[in-house]
N, C-alpha and C positions, 0 to 999 in steps of 0.2 A: 229178506231172502227166504225162499221157500225150498226145503230140502226134498225135492222130487226128481224123478227122471234120472238123467245122467249124473247130476250133481250128487244125488244120494248114493251113487255107486262108487264115488271117488274114495280112495283109501283114507284120506284125511277125515272125511265125513264118517266113514265106517268106524274108524278108530274112535272118534268122538262119541258116536252112538253107543259103542261098547262100554264107554265110561259113564253113561248117563243112567241114573236109576230113578224110576218114578214110583211114587207110593201114594196111597190114599190115606188121608187122616180123617177118621170118622168124627172127630171133634168139630170139623168144619160144618157138619150137618146142622149144628145149633145156630148157625148164622141165618138159616131160613132159605127159602127158594129164590128170593130176589137179591141175594148177596153172594159174593164170591170171595174166595181166599186162595191165594197161592203162596207157597213158601219156596224160595229158591235158595239152595245152599250149595256153595261151591267149596270143595276141599282142594286147596292148592298143594303142590308137591312139597313146598317148604313147611307144611303142617298148618298153615293159617287157614281159617274158615271165614268165608264171606257169606253172610246170610241176609236176605231181604224178604220181607213179607209185603204182599200186595193184597189189599182188600178194597171192596167197593160195592156199589149197587149195580144190579143187573135189571134196569127197568125194561119192561116189555115195550118194544117199539114196533110200530107198523113200518113197513118198508125195509124188512130184512133184505140185505143185498143177495143173500143166498136163498135159492128156492129150497123147498122141503127135502127133495131128493139129494141135492148137493150138500145140504147141511148134515143129513144123516150119514152120507158117504164119508164126509170129512170126520164126523164123530167116530165112525167105525174105523177109519184109518188110524185115529189117535189111540183107540183103546184095544185094538186087535191083539197086540202082544201081551197086554196085561189081562184082559178079560177073555179073549178068544171069541169066536163067532157066536156060539150059543148064548153065552152070558151077555154079549153086546146086544143081540136081538131081544133078549129078555128085558134088558134095561130099557131099550127103546120102546118096547111094548108097554112098559110100566109108566114111562113119562109121556108117551104119545099114543094114548089109547085109540 
């Protein structure tokens, strides 16, 4: 399911988005360029915490289903609230000279 368009404007989705916090963990940099790491931590109302770590390789593949413009637009959508436009463009310029 993709949270875009009308779906994103629904009150249930807006409520969920208000409860989601994203953070950058600089220790992930030690994994290198061809590895990724995500940590998902869910705090339940009863006080329980569910935590999962996902790590893997990011092999460079030809045949990316997204063209360059679509890929960077998607990236920008993901980081806009955290980085803002100027920092997002700076980051893109760093990784895609």
